[in-house]
gemmi code that builds the backbone of each chain (N, CA, C; Angstrom):
import gemmi

chains = {
    "A": [
        ("MET", (101.830, 154.481, 151.592), (101.977, 153.117, 151.036), (103.040, 152.362, 151.814)),
        ("ALA", (102.789, 151.064, 152.002), (103.768, 150.212, 152.689), (104.970, 149.960, 151.810)),
        ("HIS", (106.145, 149.944, 152.428), (107.380, 149.700, 151.677), (108.223, 148.665, 152.398)),
        ("PRO", (109.093, 147.928, 151.683), (110.017, 147.007, 152.343), (110.969, 147.791, 153.235)),
        ("LYS", (111.173, 147.316, 154.473), (112.066, 148.011, 155.391), (113.514, 147.679, 155.088)),
        ("ARG", (113.762, 146.426, 154.627), (115.115, 145.943, 154.372), (115.205, 145.389, 152.956)),
        ("LYS", (116.383, 145.513, 152.403), (116.681, 144.807, 151.165), (116.700, 143.303, 151.462)),
        ("THR", (116.088, 142.490, 150.577), (116.096, 141.044, 150.788), (117.515, 140.531, 150.619)),
        ("SER", (117.994, 139.850, 151.661), (119.378, 139.368, 151.611), (119.495, 138.231, 150.619)),
        ("LYS", (120.741, 137.973, 150.187), (120.984, 136.886, 149.235), (120.523, 135.557, 149.817)),
        ("ALA", (120.763, 135.368, 151.101), (120.381, 134.100, 151.727), (118.869, 133.927, 151.695)),
        ("ARG", (118.154, 135.013, 152.053), (116.697, 134.926, 152.087), (116.140, 134.697, 150.679)),
        ("ARG", (116.705, 135.409, 149.698), (116.282, 135.246, 148.304), (116.494, 133.795, 147.851)),
        ("ASP", (117.703, 133.264, 148.148), (118.018, 131.915, 147.680), (117.179, 130.859, 148.394)),
        ("LYS", (116.893, 131.114, 149.691), (116.046, 130.167, 150.416), (114.653, 130.129, 149.795)),
        ("ARG", (114.182, 131.305, 149.383), (112.860, 131.360, 148.752), (112.866, 130.512, 147.481)),
        ("ARG", (113.998, 130.563, 146.771), (114.060, 129.875, 145.480), (114.390, 128.387, 145.606)),
        ("SER", (114.520, 127.905, 146.837), (114.924, 126.509, 147.005), (113.857, 125.539, 146.502)),
        ("HIS", (112.644, 126.014, 146.341), (111.572, 125.126, 145.868), (111.237, 125.369, 144.399)),
        ("HIS", (112.050, 126.162, 143.701), (111.707, 126.535, 142.323), (112.251, 125.573, 141.280)),
        ("ALA", (112.992, 124.553, 141.704), (113.628, 123.658, 140.742), (112.583, 122.921, 139.918)),
        ("ILE", (112.909, 122.660, 138.652), (112.028, 121.891, 137.777), (112.351, 120.415, 137.953)),
        ("ALA", (111.319, 119.625, 138.101), (111.519, 118.186, 138.313), (112.080, 117.536, 137.058)),
        ("ASP", (112.869, 116.479, 137.225), (113.402, 115.743, 136.085), (112.263, 115.056, 135.341)),
        ("VAL", (112.447, 114.910, 134.025), (111.488, 114.159, 133.229), (111.672, 112.672, 133.517)),
        ("THR", (110.573, 111.998, 133.743), (110.660, 110.556, 133.991), (110.813, 109.833, 132.659)),
        ("LEU", (111.829, 109.005, 132.560), (112.093, 108.303, 131.301), (111.887, 106.805, 131.498)),
        ("ALA", (111.564, 106.153, 130.392), (111.387, 104.704, 130.406), (112.269, 104.093, 129.334)),
        ("LYS", (112.548, 102.829, 129.471), (113.389, 102.139, 128.501), (112.507, 101.588, 127.394)),
        ("CYS", (112.907, 101.826, 126.147), (112.141, 101.318, 125.004), (112.200, 99.792, 124.995)),
        ("SER", (111.025, 99.161, 124.835), (110.996, 97.699, 124.832), (111.591, 97.127, 123.558)),
        ("ASN", (111.741, 97.978, 122.519), (112.264, 97.479, 121.243), (113.772, 97.651, 121.140)),
        ("CYS", (114.257, 98.873, 121.404), (115.679, 99.133, 121.154), (116.443, 99.437, 122.431)),
        ("GLY", (115.764, 99.611, 123.573), (116.474, 99.845, 124.820), (116.842, 101.284, 125.082)),
        ("ALA", (116.568, 102.187, 124.121), (116.879, 103.591, 124.343), (115.874, 104.194, 125.328)),
        ("LEU", (116.212, 105.344, 125.886), (115.304, 105.997, 126.819), (114.289, 106.831, 126.048)),
        ("HIS", (113.050, 106.796, 126.485), (112.022, 107.634, 125.876), (111.100, 108.117, 126.971)),
        ("LYS", (110.353, 109.190, 126.663), (109.404, 109.719, 127.624), (108.200, 108.791, 127.718)),
        ("TYR", (107.608, 108.751, 128.905), (106.381, 107.983, 129.056), (105.302, 108.532, 128.120)),
        ("HIS", (104.509, 107.640, 127.551), (103.392, 107.982, 126.670), (103.851, 108.680, 125.396)),
        ("HIS", (105.112, 108.487, 125.041), (105.631, 109.030, 123.782), (106.247, 107.889, 122.987)),
        ("ALA", (106.234, 108.039, 121.662), (106.932, 107.078, 120.820), (108.430, 107.208, 121.058)),
        ("CYS", (109.142, 106.104, 120.910), (110.595, 106.114, 121.122), (111.257, 106.975, 120.061)),
        ("PRO", (112.079, 107.957, 120.435), (112.707, 108.816, 119.441), (113.776, 108.098, 118.626)),
        ("GLU", (114.253, 106.977, 119.108), (115.319, 106.263, 118.402), (114.761, 105.343, 117.329)),
        ("CYS", (113.758, 104.541, 117.674), (113.277, 103.528, 116.731), (111.838, 103.770, 116.294)),
        ("GLY", (111.123, 104.722, 116.908), (109.758, 105.011, 116.486), (108.733, 103.997, 116.952)),
        ("TYR", (109.095, 103.162, 117.922), (108.147, 102.178, 118.429), (107.349, 102.764, 119.583)),
        ("TYR", (106.101, 102.325, 119.700), (105.295, 102.651, 120.870), (104.428, 101.450, 121.180)),
        ("ARG", (104.539, 100.921, 122.367), (103.804, 99.753, 122.817), (103.952, 98.586, 121.838)),
        ("GLY", (105.201, 98.308, 121.497), (105.493, 97.134, 120.686), (105.116, 97.225, 119.233)),
        ("ARG", (104.948, 98.460, 118.702), (104.491, 98.609, 117.330), (105.210, 99.790, 116.694)),
        ("GLN", (105.588, 99.627, 115.439), (106.221, 100.735, 114.724), (105.178, 101.815, 114.498)),
        ("VAL", (105.421, 102.997, 115.017), (104.432, 104.054, 114.943), (104.834, 105.116, 113.934)),
        ("VAL", (106.123, 105.396, 113.870), (106.575, 106.479, 113.003), (107.963, 106.131, 112.497)),
        ("ASN", (108.274, 106.640, 111.316), (109.565, 106.353, 110.704), (110.580, 107.381, 111.168)),
        ("VAL", (111.619, 106.940, 111.815), (112.602, 107.865, 112.369), (113.804, 108.000, 111.442)),
        ("ALA", (113.890, 107.137, 110.421), (115.111, 107.069, 109.612), (115.413, 108.379, 108.907)),
        ("ASN", (114.367, 109.107, 108.474), (114.652, 110.298, 107.655), (114.963, 111.498, 108.514)),
    ],
    "B": [
        ("MET", (84.391, 129.718, 136.757), (83.834, 128.424, 136.347), (83.960, 128.277, 134.834)),
        ("ARG", (84.347, 127.069, 134.423), (84.454, 126.877, 132.990), (83.377, 125.888, 132.535)),
        ("HIS", (82.155, 126.186, 132.948), (81.060, 125.327, 132.518), (80.800, 125.485, 131.040)),
        ("GLN", (80.460, 124.394, 130.386), (80.033, 124.397, 128.990), (81.085, 124.958, 128.047)),
        ("VAL", (82.353, 124.847, 128.432), (83.416, 125.280, 127.532), (84.098, 124.035, 127.010)),
        ("LYS", (83.833, 123.707, 125.775), (84.373, 122.478, 125.206), (85.283, 122.797, 124.035)),
        ("GLY", (86.213, 121.900, 123.793), (87.020, 121.986, 122.588), (88.128, 123.010, 122.677)),
        ("ARG", (88.891, 123.099, 121.609), (90.024, 124.013, 121.537), (89.764, 125.021, 120.424)),
        ("LYS", (90.231, 126.250, 120.643), (90.047, 127.268, 119.604), (91.191, 127.268, 118.618)),
        ("LEU", (92.330, 126.722, 119.014), (93.499, 126.610, 118.136), (93.928, 127.974, 117.593)),
        ("SER", (93.678, 129.032, 118.330), (94.064, 130.394, 117.923), (93.522, 130.758, 116.548)),
        ("ARG", (92.305, 130.309, 116.267), (91.735, 130.551, 114.955), (90.329, 131.123, 115.091)),
        ("THR", (89.872, 131.779, 114.029), (88.467, 132.158, 113.981), (87.644, 130.918, 113.669)),
        ("ALA", (86.349, 131.014, 113.830), (85.480, 129.851, 113.643), (85.633, 129.278, 112.237)),
        ("SER", (85.667, 130.158, 111.243), (85.748, 129.679, 109.864), (87.106, 129.048, 109.586)),
        ("HIS", (88.146, 129.665, 110.130), (89.495, 129.133, 109.961), (89.606, 127.767, 110.621)),
        ("ARG", (89.007, 127.657, 111.798), (89.026, 126.399, 112.542), (88.314, 125.305, 111.756)),
        ("LYS", (87.192, 125.675, 111.178), (86.406, 124.731, 110.383), (87.219, 124.251, 109.183)),
        ("ALA", (87.868, 125.190, 108.527), (88.675, 124.834, 107.361), (89.831, 123.927, 107.758)),
        ("THR", (90.442, 124.224, 108.910), (91.546, 123.384, 109.390), (91.071, 121.963, 109.615)),
        ("MET", (89.905, 121.823, 110.247), (89.384, 120.493, 110.543), (89.065, 119.740, 109.255)),
        ("ARG", (88.524, 120.464, 108.268), (88.238, 119.821, 106.981), (89.518, 119.334, 106.329)),
        ("ALA", (90.524, 120.175, 106.344), (91.785, 119.810, 105.703), (92.419, 118.613, 106.395)),
        ("LEU", (92.405, 118.630, 107.727), (92.993, 117.518, 108.473), (92.210, 116.231, 108.235)),
        ("THR", (90.869, 116.359, 108.162), (90.045, 115.186, 107.901), (90.359, 114.595, 106.536)),
        ("ALA", (90.464, 115.480, 105.536), (90.779, 115.005, 104.186), (92.101, 114.255, 104.186)),
        ("ALA", (93.087, 114.815, 104.877), (94.396, 114.172, 104.917), (94.322, 112.829, 105.628)),
        ("LEU", (93.570, 112.792, 106.721), (93.488, 111.551, 107.501), (92.766, 110.457, 106.716)),
        ("VAL", (91.690, 110.834, 106.025), (90.941, 109.837, 105.259), (91.785, 109.319, 104.103)),
        ("LYS", (92.563, 110.196, 103.501), (93.408, 109.774, 102.383), (94.562, 108.906, 102.859)),
        ("GLU", (95.253, 109.356, 103.911), (96.537, 108.746, 104.272), (96.419, 107.749, 105.415)),
        ("HIS", (95.309, 107.786, 106.148), (95.069, 106.928, 107.315), (95.979, 107.262, 108.499)),
        ("ARG", (96.937, 108.158, 108.307), (97.897, 108.415, 109.385), (98.580, 109.737, 109.069)),
        ("ILE", (98.443, 110.711, 109.955), (99.069, 111.999, 109.702), (99.800, 112.467, 110.952)),
        ("VAL", (100.807, 113.287, 110.747), (101.564, 113.872, 111.846), (101.145, 115.328, 111.973)),
        ("THR", (100.736, 115.727, 113.163), (100.316, 117.108, 113.393), (100.593, 117.433, 114.857)),
        ("THR", (100.146, 118.581, 115.305), (100.364, 118.905, 116.713), (99.374, 118.134, 117.569)),
        ("VAL", (99.716, 117.965, 118.834), (98.860, 117.193, 119.733), (97.492, 117.847, 119.836)),
        ("ALA", (97.473, 119.186, 119.939), (96.204, 119.889, 120.111), (95.297, 119.655, 118.909)),
        ("LYS", (95.880, 119.757, 117.691), (95.060, 119.561, 116.494), (94.622, 118.112, 116.382)),
        ("ALA", (95.518, 117.188, 116.740), (95.162, 115.773, 116.664), (93.996, 115.460, 117.587)),
        ("LYS", (94.061, 115.998, 118.801), (93.001, 115.706, 119.766), (91.692, 116.375, 119.364)),
        ("GLU", (91.808, 117.567, 118.771), (90.601, 118.252, 118.328), (90.011, 117.533, 117.112)),
        ("LEU", (90.906, 116.975, 116.294), (90.450, 116.270, 115.096), (89.598, 115.057, 115.466)),
        ("ARG", (89.915, 114.412, 116.577), (89.117, 113.256, 117.009), (87.654, 113.644, 117.163)),
        ("ARG", (87.439, 114.793, 117.809), (86.070, 115.252, 118.047), (85.336, 115.498, 116.741)),
        ("PHE", (86.108, 115.866, 115.708), (85.497, 116.212, 114.425), (85.272, 114.970, 113.571)),
        ("VAL", (86.259, 114.080, 113.501), (86.200, 112.960, 112.556), (85.355, 111.805, 113.056)),
        ("GLU", (85.459, 111.506, 114.325), (84.853, 110.267, 114.798), (83.345, 110.220, 114.554)),
        ("PRO", (82.610, 111.302, 114.799), (81.189, 111.266, 114.460), (80.949, 111.041, 112.966)),
        ("LEU", (81.857, 111.607, 112.130), (81.696, 111.425, 110.684), (81.894, 109.967, 110.305)),
        ("ILE", (82.880, 109.305, 110.937), (83.114, 107.890, 110.635), (81.938, 107.049, 111.101)),
        ("THR", (81.370, 107.425, 112.246), (80.185, 106.712, 112.713), (79.063, 106.828, 111.696)),
        ("ARG", (78.897, 108.008, 111.125), (77.923, 108.208, 110.056), (78.269, 107.330, 108.859)),
        ("ALA", (79.547, 107.248, 108.563), (79.988, 106.555, 107.340), (79.805, 105.047, 107.436)),
        ("LYS", (79.518, 104.531, 108.630), (79.348, 103.085, 108.753), (78.061, 102.616, 108.075)),
        ("GLU", (77.080, 103.520, 108.002), (75.834, 103.176, 107.321), (75.677, 104.084, 106.105)),
        ("ASP", (75.740, 103.466, 104.925), (75.791, 104.251, 103.688), (74.372, 104.560, 103.217)),
        ("THR", (73.832, 105.658, 103.713), (72.516, 106.093, 103.263), (72.637, 107.495, 102.674)),
        ("HIS", (71.647, 107.857, 101.892), (71.649, 109.175, 101.268), (71.719, 110.272, 102.330)),
        ("HIS", (70.933, 110.073, 103.393), (70.889, 111.093, 104.441), (72.256, 111.229, 105.131)),
        ("ASN", (72.865, 110.096, 105.449), (74.163, 110.150, 106.117), (75.197, 110.844, 105.248)),
        ("ARG", (75.162, 110.539, 103.958), (76.121, 111.179, 103.054), (75.916, 112.692, 103.023)),
        ("LYS", (74.672, 113.115, 103.012), (74.414, 114.563, 102.986), (74.888, 115.223, 104.274)),
        ("GLU", (74.652, 114.527, 105.395), (75.074, 115.094, 106.675), (76.601, 115.237, 106.725)),
        ("VAL", (77.301, 114.200, 106.244), (78.765, 114.250, 106.270), (79.280, 115.295, 105.281)),
        ("PHE", (78.612, 115.363, 104.124), (79.065, 116.342, 103.127), (78.907, 117.761, 103.655)),
        ("SER", (77.875, 117.988, 104.460), (77.680, 119.332, 105.004), (78.850, 119.731, 105.900)),
        ("SER", (79.543, 118.742, 106.474), (80.709, 119.052, 107.298), (81.972, 119.179, 106.485)),
        ("LEU", (82.078, 118.375, 105.432), (83.368, 118.294, 104.715), (83.404, 119.127, 103.444)),
        ("GLN", (82.287, 119.215, 102.723), (82.225, 119.977, 101.467), (83.233, 119.464, 100.438)),
        ("ASP", (83.444, 118.131, 100.417), (84.369, 117.556, 99.449), (83.856, 116.167, 99.094)),
        ("LYS", (83.299, 116.033, 97.869), (82.604, 114.782, 97.555), (83.568, 113.624, 97.414)),
        ("ASN", (84.814, 113.901, 97.013), (85.781, 112.809, 96.886), (86.090, 112.204, 98.248)),
        ("ILE", (86.278, 113.084, 99.234), (86.574, 112.590, 100.583), (85.369, 111.850, 101.143)),
        ("VAL", (84.167, 112.388, 100.880), (82.958, 111.726, 101.374), (82.844, 110.338, 100.764)),
        ("THR", (83.094, 110.230, 99.458), (83.019, 108.924, 98.798), (84.010, 107.953, 99.414)),
        ("LYS", (85.234, 108.430, 99.613), (86.257, 107.566, 100.186), (85.872, 107.146, 101.598)),
        ("LEU", (85.314, 108.086, 102.329), (84.917, 107.797, 103.706), (83.849, 106.702, 103.741)),
        ("PHE", (82.884, 106.782, 102.836), (81.763, 105.838, 102.890), (82.103, 104.505, 102.234)),
        ("THR", (82.908, 104.512, 101.180), (83.194, 103.260, 100.493), (84.342, 102.499, 101.128)),
        ("GLU", (85.248, 103.227, 101.782), (86.460, 102.569, 102.259), (86.566, 102.563, 103.777)),
        ("VAL", (86.539, 103.741, 104.370), (86.773, 103.837, 105.822), (85.582, 103.285, 106.599)),
        ("GLY", (84.366, 103.640, 106.163), (83.169, 103.205, 106.865), (83.093, 101.689, 107.031)),
        ("PRO", (83.155, 100.925, 105.904), (83.103, 99.463, 106.023), (84.240, 98.889, 106.863)),
        ("THR", (85.422, 99.507, 106.780), (86.559, 98.977, 107.542), (86.336, 99.136, 109.033)),
        ("CYS", (85.684, 100.254, 109.420), (85.490, 100.529, 110.843), (84.160, 99.983, 111.348)),
        ("LYS", (83.484, 99.181, 110.526), (82.112, 98.744, 110.807), (81.967, 98.118, 112.196)),
        ("ASP", (82.900, 97.281, 112.595), (82.746, 96.502, 113.825), (83.247, 97.237, 115.060)),
        ("ARG", (83.748, 98.438, 114.881), (84.338, 99.143, 116.021), (83.322, 100.124, 116.611)),
        ("PRO", (82.972, 99.986, 117.871), (81.971, 100.892, 118.463), (82.593, 102.202, 118.929)),
        ("GLY", (83.054, 103.019, 118.013), (83.699, 104.275, 118.364), (85.174, 104.083, 118.630)),
        ("GLY", (85.888, 105.175, 118.845), (87.328, 105.078, 119.080), (88.064, 104.653, 117.840)),
        ("TYR", (87.816, 105.335, 116.712), (88.406, 104.918, 115.444), (89.826, 105.427, 115.264)),
        ("THR", (90.200, 106.403, 116.073), (91.514, 107.015, 115.877), (92.393, 106.780, 117.092)),
        ("ARG", (93.704, 106.917, 116.852), (94.681, 106.727, 117.912), (95.670, 107.890, 117.815)),
        ("VAL", (95.966, 108.523, 118.937), (96.910, 109.638, 118.971), (98.126, 109.207, 119.782)),
        ("ILE", (99.296, 109.290, 119.187), (100.524, 108.926, 119.886), (101.483, 110.105, 119.837)),
        ("ARG", (101.964, 110.516, 120.986), (102.849, 111.679, 121.069), (104.232, 111.354, 120.531)),
        ("LEU", (104.841, 112.367, 119.908), (106.136, 112.139, 119.266), (107.253, 112.994, 119.836)),
        ("GLY", (106.937, 113.953, 120.702), (107.972, 114.869, 121.165), (107.761, 116.247, 120.577)),
        ("PHE", (108.726, 117.128, 120.770), (108.518, 118.535, 120.459), (109.159, 118.923, 119.138)),
        ("ARG", (108.475, 119.780, 118.391), (108.928, 120.197, 117.067), (110.044, 121.214, 117.183)),
        ("GLN", (111.068, 121.023, 116.377), (112.131, 122.007, 116.289), (111.547, 123.264, 115.651)),
        ("GLY", (111.831, 124.411, 116.181), (111.321, 125.629, 115.575), (110.403, 126.377, 116.503)),
        ("ASP", (109.250, 125.782, 116.834), (108.347, 126.482, 117.740), (108.070, 125.679, 119.009)),
        ("GLY", (108.662, 124.491, 119.133), (108.509, 123.736, 120.371), (107.145, 123.122, 120.564)),
        ("ALA", (106.330, 123.080, 119.498), (105.002, 122.490, 119.628), (105.118, 120.982, 119.765)),
        ("GLU", (104.303, 120.405, 120.638), (104.350, 118.958, 120.800), (103.607, 118.302, 119.642)),
        ("MET", (104.274, 117.360, 119.022), (103.721, 116.724, 117.826), (103.151, 115.358, 118.176)),
        ("ALA", (102.301, 114.855, 117.271), (101.696, 113.547, 117.497), (101.308, 112.932, 116.165)),
        ("VAL", (101.233, 111.622, 116.157), (100.655, 110.900, 115.026), (99.210, 110.627, 115.372)),
        ("ILE", (98.298, 110.921, 114.423), (96.925, 110.466, 114.592), (96.643, 109.511, 113.455)),
        ("GLU", (96.125, 108.334, 113.778), (95.928, 107.317, 112.755), (94.595, 106.632, 112.967)),
        ("LEU", (94.087, 106.049, 111.871), (92.873, 105.255, 111.964), (93.247, 103.878, 112.494)),
        ("VAL", (92.589, 103.476, 113.573), (93.000, 102.265, 114.282), (92.889, 101.031, 113.391)),
        ("ASP", (91.892, 101.003, 112.511), (91.652, 99.799, 111.716), (92.580, 99.682, 110.516)),
        ("TYR", (93.429, 100.667, 110.307), (94.406, 100.574, 109.218), (95.788, 100.347, 109.801)),
        ("ASN", (95.892, 99.368, 110.655), (97.138, 99.139, 111.375), (98.310, 98.844, 110.459)),
        ("ASP", (98.088, 97.970, 109.475), (99.227, 97.308, 108.839), (99.697, 97.996, 107.568)),
        ("ILE", (99.027, 99.065, 107.133), (99.375, 99.603, 105.823), (100.735, 100.263, 105.839)),
        ("GLN", (100.897, 101.296, 106.667), (102.143, 102.051, 106.577), (103.280, 101.493, 107.430)),
        ("PRO", (102.998, 100.894, 108.588), (104.126, 100.386, 109.373), (105.006, 99.410, 108.621)),
        ("GLU", (104.439, 98.640, 107.661), (105.261, 97.699, 106.908), (106.357, 98.422, 106.152)),
        ("GLY", (105.943, 99.440, 105.391), (106.941, 100.195, 104.634), (107.949, 100.850, 105.558)),
        ("LYS", (107.440, 101.282, 106.713), (108.322, 101.960, 107.646), (109.294, 100.993, 108.304)),
        ("THR", (108.850, 99.746, 108.489), (109.735, 98.763, 109.117), (110.944, 98.504, 108.232)),
        ("THR", (110.727, 98.434, 106.920), (111.857, 98.186, 106.031), (112.855, 99.328, 106.115)),
        ("LYS", (112.330, 100.530, 106.171), (113.235, 101.681, 106.287), (113.996, 101.622, 107.609)),
        ("LYS", (113.292, 101.173, 108.657), (113.912, 101.130, 109.967), (115.013, 100.102, 110.005)),
        ("LYS", (114.848, 98.987, 109.273), (115.879, 97.952, 109.259), (117.199, 98.513, 108.724)),
        ("ARG", (117.089, 99.455, 107.778), (118.307, 100.049, 107.227), (119.109, 100.741, 108.331)),
        ("THR", (118.396, 101.465, 109.186), (119.110, 102.154, 110.255), (119.718, 101.141, 111.208)),
        ("ARG", (119.037, 100.006, 111.384), (119.565, 98.986, 112.264), (120.902, 98.469, 111.735)),
        ("ARG", (120.958, 98.245, 110.428), (122.176, 97.675, 109.845), (123.359, 98.585, 110.086)),
        ("ALA", (123.094, 99.882, 109.992), (124.199, 100.816, 110.205), (124.716, 100.732, 111.629)),
        ("GLY", (123.842, 100.297, 112.557), (124.236, 100.285, 113.951), (124.671, 98.927, 114.453)),
        ("LYS", (123.687, 98.219, 115.064), (124.038, 97.028, 115.828), (124.489, 95.867, 114.936)),
        ("THR", (123.622, 95.423, 114.031), (123.843, 94.181, 113.307), (124.605, 94.404, 112.007)),
        ("ASN", (125.551, 95.283, 112.046), (126.275, 95.615, 110.820), (127.096, 94.436, 110.320)),
        ("THR", (127.894, 93.854, 111.187), (128.821, 92.824, 110.757), (128.131, 91.540, 110.269)),
        ("PRO", (127.152, 90.961, 110.990), (126.593, 89.683, 110.515), (125.887, 89.800, 109.176)),
        ("THR", (125.072, 90.872, 108.990), (124.345, 90.983, 107.729), (125.297, 91.192, 106.553)),
        ("SER", (126.297, 92.016, 106.772), (127.218, 92.298, 105.676), (127.976, 91.043, 105.267)),
        ("THR", (128.428, 90.274, 106.231), (129.149, 89.045, 105.904), (128.232, 88.044, 105.226)),
        ("ALA", (126.995, 87.948, 105.698), (126.064, 86.999, 105.099), (125.773, 87.375, 103.658)),
        ("LYS", (125.725, 88.685, 103.396), (125.451, 89.120, 102.028), (126.655, 88.906, 101.120)),
        ("GLU", (127.795, 89.163, 101.656), (128.986, 89.068, 100.811), (129.332, 87.636, 100.468)),
        ("ALA", (129.075, 86.707, 101.383), (129.472, 85.322, 101.173), (128.884, 84.708, 99.899)),
        ("PRO", (127.555, 84.738, 99.686), (127.027, 84.127, 98.463), (127.442, 84.877, 97.199)),
        ("LYS", (127.627, 86.178, 97.301), (127.995, 86.944, 96.106), (129.358, 86.543, 95.586)),
        ("THR", (130.284, 86.307, 96.493), (131.628, 85.942, 96.061), (131.641, 84.560, 95.403)),
        ("GLU", (130.704, 83.707, 95.743), (130.661, 82.368, 95.137), (130.301, 82.448, 93.649)),
        ("ALA", (129.208, 83.142, 93.357), (128.801, 83.246, 91.954), (128.240, 84.628, 91.696)),
        ("PRO", (129.095, 85.615, 91.648), (128.603, 86.995, 91.541), (127.974, 87.299, 90.181)),
        ("VAL", (128.636, 86.871, 89.091), (128.170, 87.238, 87.757), (126.832, 86.569, 87.458)),
        ("ALA", (126.769, 85.275, 87.721), (125.556, 84.535, 87.395), (124.363, 85.065, 88.168)),
        ("GLU", (124.561, 85.316, 89.446), (123.449, 85.781, 90.275), (122.935, 87.129, 89.807)),
        ("GLU", (123.848, 87.997, 89.479), (123.430, 89.336, 89.062), (122.590, 89.270, 87.791)),
        ("GLU", (123.031, 88.464, 86.835), (122.266, 88.330, 85.590), (120.873, 87.805, 85.857)),
        ("VAL", (120.816, 86.746, 86.670), (119.514, 86.153, 86.988), (118.623, 87.170, 87.680)),
        ("ALA", (119.216, 87.871, 88.616), (118.443, 88.848, 89.369), (117.865, 89.913, 88.445)),
        ("GLU", (118.674, 90.383, 87.511), (118.196, 91.408, 86.582), (117.025, 90.904, 85.754)),
        ("GLU", (117.173, 89.677, 85.263), (116.085, 89.113, 84.460), (114.804, 89.002, 85.266)),
        ("VAL", (114.961, 88.490, 86.499), (113.781, 88.315, 87.345), (113.108, 89.651, 87.613)),
        ("VAL", (113.924, 90.636, 87.909), (113.377, 91.964, 88.195), (112.629, 92.511, 86.996)),
        ("ALA", (113.226, 92.340, 85.811), (112.593, 92.846, 84.596), (111.251, 92.155, 84.370)),
        ("GLU", (111.230, 90.831, 84.540), (109.977, 90.098, 84.358), (108.922, 90.548, 85.345)),
        ("GLU", (109.352, 90.672, 86.589), (108.409, 91.089, 87.624), (107.831, 92.461, 87.326)),
        ("ALA", (108.706, 93.341, 86.854), (108.261, 94.698, 86.558), (107.191, 94.673, 85.476)),
        ("GLU", (107.425, 93.871, 84.423), (106.432, 93.778, 83.353), (105.107, 93.239, 83.871)),
        ("VAL", (105.223, 92.143, 84.628), (104.004, 91.507, 85.134), (103.215, 92.464, 86.020)),
        ("THR", (103.935, 93.111, 86.922), (103.236, 94.009, 87.842), (102.617, 95.183, 87.094)),
        ("ALA", (103.326, 95.652, 86.063), (102.795, 96.770, 85.292), (101.494, 96.361, 84.608)),
        ("GLU", (101.495, 95.161, 84.002), (100.277, 94.688, 83.354), (99.153, 94.521, 84.358)),
        ("ALA", (99.511, 93.880, 85.470), (98.492, 93.639, 86.482), (97.921, 94.945, 87.017)),
        ("ALA", (98.813, 95.909, 87.177), (98.368, 97.197, 87.699), (97.398, 97.854, 86.731)),
        ("ASP", (97.718, 97.774, 85.417), (96.838, 98.377, 84.426), (95.463, 97.720, 84.443)),
        ("GLU", (95.477, 96.375, 84.544), (94.207, 95.661, 84.481), (93.343, 95.929, 85.703)),
        ("SER", (93.991, 95.854, 86.873), (93.198, 95.898, 88.105), (93.272, 97.237, 88.812)),
        ("SER", (93.622, 98.278, 88.054), (93.754, 99.568, 88.715), (92.398, 100.055, 89.246)),
        ("GLU", (91.369, 99.835, 88.447), (90.045, 100.283, 88.873), (89.578, 99.502, 90.087)),
        ("GLU", (89.832, 98.175, 90.060), (89.411, 97.359, 91.189), (90.135, 97.770, 92.457)),
        ("GLU", (91.426, 98.005, 92.295), (92.223, 98.342, 93.461), (91.764, 99.651, 94.099)),
        ("THR", (91.464, 100.615, 93.245), (91.027, 101.896, 93.799), (89.718, 101.726, 94.557)),
        ("GLU", (88.857, 100.829, 94.020), (87.604, 100.603, 94.727), (87.837, 99.932, 96.069)),
        ("GLU", (88.798, 98.977, 96.041), (89.071, 98.263, 97.278), (89.670, 99.180, 98.341)),
        ("LYS", (90.547, 100.006, 97.855), (91.188, 100.908, 98.804), (90.164, 101.844, 99.423)),
    ],
}
model = gemmi.Model(1)
for chain_id, residues in chains.items():
    chain = gemmi.Chain(chain_id)
    for i, (resn, *xyz) in enumerate(residues, 1):
        res = gemmi.Residue()
        res.name, res.seqid = resn, gemmi.SeqId(i, " ")
        for name, pos in zip(("N", "CA", "C"), xyz):
            atom = gemmi.Atom()
            atom.name, atom.element = name, gemmi.Element(name[0])
            atom.pos, atom.b_iso = gemmi.Position(*pos), 0.0
            res.add_atom(atom)
        chain.add_residue(res)
    model.add_chain(chain)
structure = gemmi.Structure()
structure.add_model(model)
structure.setup_entities()
């Protein structure tokens, strides 16, 4: 059976992982209250989505 | 290849899945707007929308077909007398799914699913609740001062009048509710 000839060095390991980062979530500004919310999601602060109250956040 | 693979299993057996869809449909027809997981909301569209299309035309056959899916005559009646006529002019697309973010506990993504033609029923009540949160934050000072100013001018007189008005209104509304309760239920 084939085996690794060398232990993978820290540099080589870390270079491999240089592309493993998770991308940031893209956020948008709520048109009602100005807070940040995820695209295609109701605003977590005021419950508005596309200029309309969608859900009650007060409770 | 994933040919001919439609829908979601929702980690349930066929009978369990069917029962879930019935329960969600009953809730949606009653409340016009429910909060559930995104997967269930999206699956519910596939289940409810054909039923609402059936409910637009109130015939014996359509009622039997819908009842075979729901097995609940109260929900069927409500669907045909209330939801069907309301959605009459809409050529499909009776529901709207809006994502809400992730649930604390299991991290499931939640969503509101609502009947599109019942836009104004619940948001009104919710807007009043939302205004309360606003007062605590941004517009705290102007509203509080505006409220306090007239009260200090004639606090005793206003309170008495307000109480009387409230009492009268309560009586009137109670009577009206008793008289037109049957009509209202039919309208709803």
